[in-house]
MARDO-813415 format. One record per residue (C-alpha): x, y, z; residue in one letter; residue number from 1. Coordinates in pm, whole numbers, plus 32768, in hexadecimal, padded with zeros to 4 digits. Example, Ala and Ser with C-alpha at 12.3 -4.5 7.8 and 13.67 -1.06 7.14 Angstrom:
<lomis>
[[84CE 7E3E 830C] A 1];
[[8557 7F96 82CA] S 2];
</lomis>
This chain:
<lomis>
[[8000 8000 8000] M 1];
[[810E 80FC 8067] N 2];
[[8242 808E 7FA6] A 3];
[[8381 8161 7F80] P 4];
[[83D8 81C1 7E1C] A 5];
[[84FD 826F 7D77] G 6];
[[8655 82A6 7E0A] A 7];
[[8689 82C4 7F80] V 8];
[[87F7 8336 7F84] D 9];
[[878A 8499 7FDE] G 10];
[[86E5 8433 8124] E 11];
[[8785 84D9 8251] R 12];
[[8839 83F3 833F] Q 13];
[[880D 84DF 8466] D 14];
[[8693 84FD 8468] G 15];
[[8567 8573 83A6] A 16];
[[856D 865E 827A] P 17];
[[850D 87CD 829D] R 18];
[[83E4 87B8 81B4] V 19];
[[82F9 86AE 812E] S 20];
[[8264 86F1 7FD5] V 21];
[[8110 864C 7FA6] I 22];
[[808E 861D 7E45] V 23];
[[7F28 85A5 7E0A] P 24];
[[7F1F 84D9 7CCA] Y 25];
[[7E1B 844F 7BDE] Y 26];
[[7E7A 83C1 7A89] E 27];
[[7F5A 84DF 7A1D] N 28];
[[80AB 843D 79E6] Q 29];
[[8129 8556 7907] L 30];
[[80D9 865D 7A0E] G 31];
[[8181 8590 7B1F] L 32];
[[82B8 855D 7A4A] D 33];
[[82D1 86D6 7A19] R 34];
[[82A3 871F 7B8B] L 35];
[[83A5 8620 7C00] L 36];
[[849B 86A0 7AFC] R 37];
[[8466 8805 7B76] A 38];
[[84A7 879A 7CDD] L 39];
[[85FF 871F 7C71] E 40];
[[865A 888B 7C34] R 41];
[[860A 890D 7D8D] Q 42];
[[871A 89C1 7E4D] G 43];
[[86C3 88F6 7F81] L 44];
[[87AD 87CC 7FAF] P 45];
[[8706 8683 7F56] A 46];
[[8736 85FE 80B7] R 47];
[[8663 871C 8144] E 48];
[[851D 86C6 8095] F 49];
[[844D 8599 803D] E 50];
[[832E 856A 7F49] V 51];
[[81F6 849F 7F8A] I 52];
[[8119 8454 7E5D] V 53];
[[7FB7 8401 7ECA] S 54];
[[7EF0 8350 7DBB] D 55];
[[7D77 8388 7DC7] D 56];
[[7D12 8239 7D31] G 57];
[[7DB3 823D 7BDA] S 58];
[[7D81 8105 7B09] T 59];
[[7EF9 80DA 7B02] E 60];
[[7FF3 8156 7C00] A 61];
[[80CD 8275 7B88] P 62];
[[822B 8221 7B12] A 63];
[[8339 82C9 7BE2] I 64];
[[8497 82C2 7B58] G 65];
[[85E3 82F6 7C05] A 66];
[[8603 843F 7CC2] T 67];
[[8711 84E0 7D96] S 68];
[[8615 850F 7EB0] Y 69];
[[8538 8415 7F63] R 70];
[[83E4 83CC 7EC9] V 71];
[[82D4 82F7 7F61] R 72];
[[818B 828A 7ECB] L 73];
[[8040 824B 7F79] T 74];
[[7EFB 81EA 7ED2] R 75];
[[7D8D 81ED 7F34] Q 76];
[[7C60 813C 7EA3] E 77];
[[7BA3 81E4 7D87] N 78];
[[7A67 8261 7E31] L 79];
[[7A46 839B 7D61] G 80];
[[7B00 84E6 7D6B] F 81];
[[7B96 84EC 7ECA] R 82];
[[7CB3 85E4 7EBF] A 83];
[[7C85 863B 802F] A 84];
[[7CB1 84D1 8098] A 85];
[[7DD9 84A6 7FAB] A 86];
[[7E8C 85D3 803F] R 87];
[[7E48 8558 81A0] N 88];
[[7ECD 8402 8144] G 89];
[[800F 849E 80CA] G 90];
[[802D 857E 81FA] A 91];
[[8008 8451 82DE] A 92];
[[8151 83C9 8254] L 93];
[[820B 8514 826C] A 94];
[[833C 8526 834B] R 95];
[[838A 8699 8334] A 96];
[[830A 87B7 8411] P 97];
[[8296 8878 82DC] H 98];
[[81A5 87F4 81D6] L 99];
[[819B 8879 8071] V 100];
[[8077 8817 7F94] F 101];
[[80AF 8827 7E1D] L 102];
[[7FA7 87B9 7D25] D 103];
[[8014 86C3 7C1B] G 104];
[[7FF3 87C4 7B03] D 105];
[[80DD 88C0 7BAA] M 106];
[[8247 8905 7B49] M 107];
[[830D 89B9 7C59] P 108];
[[8426 8AA4 7BF9] E 109];
[[8583 8A6A 7C85] P 110];
[[858A 8AF2 7DE7] G 111];
[[8418 8AB6 7E24] F 112];
[[8447 89DC 7F58] L 113];
[[8553 8ABD 7FEE] T 114];
[[8476 8BEF 7FC2] A 115];
[[8348 8B3F 8055] M 116];
[[840B 8ACF 8187] L 117];
[[8498 8C2B 81BB] A 118];
[[833D 8CC1 81A3] G 119];
[[82B8 8BCB 82A1] M 120];
[[83D0 8C00 839A] E 121];
[[83BD 8D7A 837C] R 122];
[[8257 8D7C 83F9] H 123];
[[826C 8C7C 8513] E 124];
[[81D1 8D00 8655] D 125];
[[816B 8BC6 870D] G 126];
[[8012 8BA5 8673] H 127];
[[8070 8B0A 8526] G 128];
[[8099 8B8C 83C5] V 129];
[[7FD7 8B45 8287] L 130];
[[8090 8BBD 8150] A 131];
[[8035 8BCC 7FE2] V 132];
[[812A 8BF7 7EC6] G 133];
[[8103 8CBB 7D83] A 134];
[[8045 8BF0 7C80] R 135];
[[8079 8C58 7B19] K 136];
[[7FED 8BC4 79DA] H 137];
[[808B 8B49 7899] V 138];
[[803A 8A5D 777C] D 139];
[[815E 896E 774A] V 140];
[[80A2 8866 7686] S 141];
[[818B 889A 755D] E 142];
[[82CB 889E 7629] C 143];
[[83D6 8798 765B] T 144];
[[8458 8754 77BC] P 145];
[[858F 8823 7772] D 146];
[[84B7 8945 76F9] Q 147];
[[83EB 8934 7839] I 148];
[[852F 8940 7902] D 149];
[[858F 8A75 783D] Q 150];
[[843F 8B17 7885] W 151];
[[845A 8AD3 79FB] L 152];
[[85B7 8B65 7A13] T 153];
[[859A 8C8C 7923] S 154];
[[842B 8CCA 78D3] G 155];
[[8473 8C98 775F] H 156];
[[8458 8B5D 768F] A 157];
[[83F1 8AFF 7530] H 158];
[[8290 8A71 752D] G 159];
[[822B 8AF8 7683] A 160];
[[8100 8BE2 7686] R 161];
[[80CF 8CC6 77B4] R 162];
[[7F68 8CCC 7832] L 163];
[[7EB5 8DD5 78FC] E 164];
[[7EC3 8DAE 7A76] D 165];
[[7D78 8DCF 7B33] P 166];
[[7D47 8F34 7BAA] S 167];
[[7C7A 8ECB 7CD8] W 168];
[[7DB4 8E3B 7D76] L 169];
[[7EA4 8F54 7D1C] S 170];
[[7DA7 905B 7D8A] D 171];
[[7D71 8FA8 7ED4] G 172];
[[7EE4 8F8C 7F1F] Y 173];
[[7F16 90FC 7ECE] A 174];
[[7DF3 9169 7FA9] R 175];
[[7E68 9098 80D1] S 176];
[[7FDC 90EB 80B3] N 177];
[[802B 8F83 8057] D 178];
[[7F3F 8F0E 816B] L 179];
[[7FF9 8FC9 827E] A 180];
[[7EB3 908A 82AD] A 181];
[[7DD1 8F5F 826C] A 182];
[[7C79 8F45 8308] N 183];
[[7B81 8E2B 833A] V 184];
[[7B05 8E46 81D1] E 185];
[[7C5E 8E0D 813D] D 186];
[[7C53 8C94 8157] F 187];
[[7BF4 8CB2 7FE5] R 188];
[[7D57 8D1F 7F93] L 189];
[[7DEB 8BD2 800A] I 190];
[[7DFA 8ACC 7EF6] I 191];
[[7E7B 896C 7F29] S 192];
[[7F22 8961 7DD4] A 193];
[[805C 89F3 7E77] L 194];
[[8024 8A0E 7FEB] M 195];
[[80F9 89D8 811F] S 196];
[[8097 89A1 8289] V 197];
[[813B 8945 83D2] D 198];
[[80FA 87D4 840A] R 199];
[[809E 881D 8575] E 200];
[[7F91 8914 8506] L 201];
[[7F18 8826 83F7] F 202];
[[7EEA 870F 84F3] E 203];
[[7E50 87F7 85F7] F 204];
[[7D34 885F 850E] V 205];
[[7D03 86FB 8491] G 206];
[[7D8D 8721 8331] G 207];
[[7CAD 873A 8202] F 208];
[[7B3D 86E8 822F] D 209];
[[7B19 8599 8180] E 210];
[[79A0 85BF 8166] T 211];
[[79E5 86C7 805E] L 212];
[[79F0 8606 7F18] T 213];
[[79F0 8677 7DB0] G 214];
[[7AB0 87A2 7D30] Y 215];
[[7B11 88BF 7E17] G 216];
[[7AB8 8949 7F6A] G 217];
[[7B98 887A 804B] E 218];
[[7CB3 897A 8046] D 219];
[[7BCE 8A9D 80A2] W 220];
[[7B2F 89D1 81B6] D 221];
[[7C86 8976 8242] L 222];
[[7CF8 8AE0 822D] A 223];
[[7BC3 8B5C 82E7] Y 224];
[[7BFB 8A61 8400] R 225];
[[7D6C 8ABC 8417] C 226];
[[7D0F 8C2C 842F] W 227];
[[7C18 8BEA 8547] Q 228];
[[7D21 8B18 85F6] A 229];
[[7DFD 8C4E 8601] G 230];
[[7EEA 8C11 84DC] A 231];
[[7F97 8D1E 8412] R 232];
[[7F69 8D2F 8299] F 233];
[[807C 8D93 81AA] T 234];
[[80A1 8DAD 8031] H 235];
[[8205 8D5A 7FC8] V 236];
[[8236 8E18 7E83] R 237];
[[838A 8D7F 7E41] S 238];
[[8308 8C19 7E56] A 239];
[[8297 8BFC 7CEC] I 240];
[[81FF 8ACB 7C49] A 241];
[[8160 8AB5 7AF3] W 242];
[[8013 8A13 7AA7] H 243];
[[7FF6 8968 7957] D 244];
[[7EB8 8A04 78D2] G 245];
[[7DC5 8B17 7940] P 246];
[[7D22 8B53 7A90] D 247];
[[7BD2 8AA6 7AC6] L 248];
[[7B25 8BEF 7A76] G 249];
[[7BC3 8BE7 791E] G 250];
[[7B3E 8A8E 78CB] R 251];
[[79EF 8A37 7830] A 252];
[[78C4 8998 78DF] D 253];
[[792C 89DB 7A48] T 254];
[[77E2 8A62 7ACD] R 255];
[[776E 8916 7B60] D 256];
[[78C1 88E5 7C06] I 257];
[[78BA 8A3B 7CAB] K 258];
[[774D 8A12 7D16] D 259];
[[77A0 88CA 7DC4] A 260];
[[78C9 896C 7E6F] E 261];
[[77F4 8A92 7EE4] T 262];
[[76ED 89AE 7F7F] M 263];
[[77F3 88D7 802A] A 264];
[[78A5 8A03 80C4] L 265];
[[775D 8A9F 8135] A 266];
[[7730 8978 821E] Q 267];
[[788A 899C 82B4] R 268];
[[78F1 8B0A 82B8] I 269];
[[77FA 8BDC 8382] P 270];
[[7829 8D2D 82D7] L 271];
[[7715 8DF3 8232] S 272];
[[77F2 8E07 80FC] S 273];
[[77F1 8C8B 80D9] T 274];
[[7690 8C31 8147] R 275];
[[75BA 8D6A 8136] G 276];
[[749A 8D83 822A] Q 277];
[[735A 8CC7 826D] G 278];
[[73C8 8B5B 825B] V 279];
[[7417 8A9C 839B] V 280];
[[755C 89D4 838F] F 281];
[[75E3 88D8 8487] E 282];
[[771F 89A9 84B5] Q 283];
[[76C9 8AFA 8554] P 284];
[[7796 8C38 8547] A 285];
[[7768 8C68 86BF] A 286];
[[7786 8B44 87B1] V 287];
[[76BF 8BA4 88E7] V 288];
[[76E3 8AE9 8A31] R 289];
[[75C4 8B2C 8B21] V 290];
[[75CA 8AE2 8C96] R 291];
[[74E5 8B2E 8DB9] G 292];
[[7397 8AF3 8D0B] H 293];
[[72EB 89E2 8DD5] D 294];
[[718F 8A64 8D8A] N 295];
[[7107 8A0B 8C2F] D 296];
[[706B 8B62 8C0C] G 297];
[[71B4 8C0F 8C53] E 298];
[[7265 8B34 8B57] A 299];
[[715A 8B74 8A4F] F 300];
[[7164 8CEE 8A77] L 301];
[[72E0 8D00 8A73] T 302];
[[72EC 8C29 8939] A 303];
[[71FA 8D14 888B] L 304];
[[72DA 8E3B 88D8] K 305];
[[741D 8D8F 8872] L 306];
[[739F 8D02 8728] L 307];
[[72ED 8E3A 86AC] R 308];
[[738F 8EAA 8564] D 309];
[[74CC 8DE9 85B9] T 310];
[[7585 8CC0 8524] D 311];
[[75B0 8C0F 8673] A 312];
[[759C 8ABC 8716] G 313];
[[7543 8A92 8884] I 314];
[[75C7 8989 8971] W 315];
[[751E 8974 8AC6] F 316];
[[7650 88E3 8B6F] V 317];
[[75BB 889F 8CC9] D 318];
[[7467 8817 8C62] R 319];
[[740D 86AC 8C22] D 320];
[[7306 86F8 8B1D] S 321];
[[7290 8802 8A2C] I 322];
[[714C 88B5 8A8B] P 323];
[[7029 8821 89C9] T 324];
[[6FDD 8969 891A] A 325];
[[7141 8971 888E] L 326];
[[7173 8800 8842] A 327];
[[7122 881E 86CF] Q 328];
[[7223 892F 8692] D 329];
[[7366 888F 860C] P 330];
[[7432 89B5 868E] R 331];
[[73F7 8953 87F9] I 332];
[[74B0 883C 88AE] R 333];
[[7516 87D1 8A0C] V 334];
[[7673 878C 8A91] G 335];
[[77BE 8826 8A2A] E 336];
[[77EA 8882 88BB] P 337];
[[78C7 878E 87FE] E 338];
[[7A21 8811 87A1] P 339];
[[79C9 8808 862E] R 340];
[[78BC 8910 8663] Y 341];
[[79A3 89ED 8730] R 342];
[[7ABB 89CE 8631] A 343];
[[79EA 8A58 8513] R 344];
[[792B 8B5E 85D9] S 345];
[[797B 8CCE 85C0] R 346];
[[7902 8D1F 871E] Y 347];
[[78F5 8C70 886F] L 348];
[[77E3 8CF3 8953] V 349];
[[779F 8C95 8ABD] D 350];
[[7653 8CEA 8B62] V 351];
[[7649 8CAD 8CD7] T 352];
[[74F0 8D2D 8D3E] A 353];
[[739C 8D7A 8CA4] P 354];
[[73B8 8EBB 8BDD] L 355];
[[7315 8F9C 8AE0] T 356];
[[73CA 9041 89BD] L 357];
[[736D 9195 8937] H 358];
[[7406 9142 87E4] E 359];
[[744D 8FF9 8731] P 360];
[[7577 8F2B 879F] L 361];
[[75F1 8F33 8636] G 362];
[[7611 90AD 8646] A 363];
[[76D6 9090 878A] L 364];
[[77C0 8F95 86E8] C 365];
[[780B 9086 85CD] E 366];
[[7876 918D 86CC] R 367];
[[797D 90A3 8762] G 368];
[[79D3 9011 88B2] E 369];
[[7915 908B 89E4] Q 370];
[[7870 9017 8B24] S 371];
[[7753 905E 8C11] A 372];
[[77D2 8FDE 8D64] P 373];
[[76FE 8EC6 8DED] G 374];
[[7636 8EAA 8CAA] L 375];
[[76FC 8E8E 8B67] L 376];
[[785E 8E72 8ADF] E 377];
[[7899 8E90 8967] L 378];
[[79ED 8E31 88D8] R 379];
[[7A7B 8DFD 877C] E 380];
[[7AF3 8C9A 873E] T 381];
[[7C36 8D05 8695] R 382];
[[7C8D 8DED 87B5] N 383];
[[7C4D 8CD8 88B1] V 384];
[[7D32 8BEA 87F6] N 385];
[[7E44 8CF2 87DC] R 386];
[[7E28 8D4B 894D] G 387];
[[7DC5 8EAE 88F0] E 388];
[[7C59 8EB4 8961] S 389];
[[7BF1 8FF1 8A1B] D 390];
[[7A8F 9018 8A9F] V 391];
[[7ACD 9159 8B5F] S 392];
[[79CD 9215 8A8E] V 393];
[[7881 9223 8B46] V 394];
[[7754 919E 8A88] C 395];
[[763E 9294 8ACF] D 396];
[[753A 91D8 89FF] A 397];
[[7516 90B7 8AF7] A 398];
[[7438 90D2 8C28] R 399];
[[73BA 8FD5 8D28] P 400];
[[726D 8F43 8CBE] A 401];
[[713E 8FDA 8D6A] D 402];
[[70F7 8F11 8EA9] T 403];
[[6F80 8EF6 8E76] Q 404];
[[6FB0 8E98 8D0A] Q 405];
[[70A0 8D80 8D71] R 406];
[[6FB3 8CF6 8E79] I 407];
[[6E81 8CF2 8D97] E 408];
[[6F3D 8C88 8C5F] G 409];
[[6EAA 8D9E 8B8A] R 410];
[[6F39 8DFA 8A35] V 411];
[[6FA1 8F67 8A22] A 412];
[[6F2E 9017 88E8] H 413];
[[7004 910E 882A] G 414];
</lomis>
C-alpha cells in the first residue's frame, strides 16, 4: 500500500527532512513527470526534502523514476474525486515539520521550496503559519522537457505560451499586503495548488475535511479553520510555480462545479458571505453555552432572545433535556458543544443567567468582544485560540430578565 519508490540516497542520516512535499495524483503521468523533474532543480539539498505522491485511485499506479531525493507512493481506493483524503493520506506519511502541497499539474521554479520555507519561518509566532505561493499560468503542451526547464529558469522558451493570471488572486494579495493584513474573509486567497503549512497546525485542525468530495472547496475550508485556530496567513511572492493551463475561471462549463463548491462551503463556513441569511445550518456562527436556566420558561425566553436575527446554536450545558417548546429547533442542544462546532465558529458566547437583549446577539457579535458581568460573555474564537481575548468592554444591551416574566414564563413582545 505505502511502498517507497525512487532513489533514497538523499535521505538524511541524522533525522527527518525539513519539508515534506505532498502531491495528489490522478492519472496524469505527464504532469507528475514534469513536477518531479522541476523538483530536481530546487536549491534545497535533496536530503532536506522528501516527496510523497498520493494516488487518488488511478487505474494504474504512477511510474516514478530515479530521483536524487526520496519519493514515496501511497494509493487509495477509487471512490470518486477525493483530493482531500488523498492529501491527508500523504500528510500522514510526512516526516518533516513543514508540509508543502503541490498539485500534480504544477511546475515549481528553482528556489520554490527554499522561498516557501523562508516565508513560513519569517511569520512563525507560536500559533502556526499557512502560506501560499505565487501561482502563474502557462501553456507548455507544445514544449519538450528541456524547453520547460528553460521556461522555469528564464521565463522564455520556444513553444511556451504565457496565460493570464487570475486577477481575483493578485487583487486580494495586493489589498491584504500579501496577507499580512488578512481578515476572516481571506481564506479564499489560500489555494492548495501550492500551499504550505506547519504540520503541527495541520494536525491540530484535523487536516482536510474528507467529507468534501468533488472539485474544490477543501483548501478554503482548511484555511478558514486554520484562521480560527489562530494561524497567520502569508503570500510568498518569491515561491513561484507554474500551472499548465488556465485557472478554473478560464475554463468552459465550470458553473456546476462552482455551485457544488458554494453549497458545500455554506454548510461549513458560517459567514454571511458564504451562506447568506435565512437558512439554518448545523454549524452556527456563534456557539452559545447557556447555564443557570433550570426553569423551562426561563430557558425558552432566553433562547428566543439569543436566536433572534442571529446565526447561533445554543447548548444548555447544565440541563438534562431541552424544553418541550424548543425540542423541534435543530439549533438547540444540551451538554457541552463538540469541539468541531467550536473550531468552525466565529464567536463563543457564554450566558450564565436569564437575560433579555435590547438588540440581536448577531449585532453584538459584529461589534466585537464584550461582557455583561453575571449575564453574558462574548468572545471571538480566533482571539481565544491566540490568547488575545479581551472582554473588558461592557455590553450595555444585556439586562437581567424581568423577575415576574421569568416566574410566569411569559414571552416578551418587541
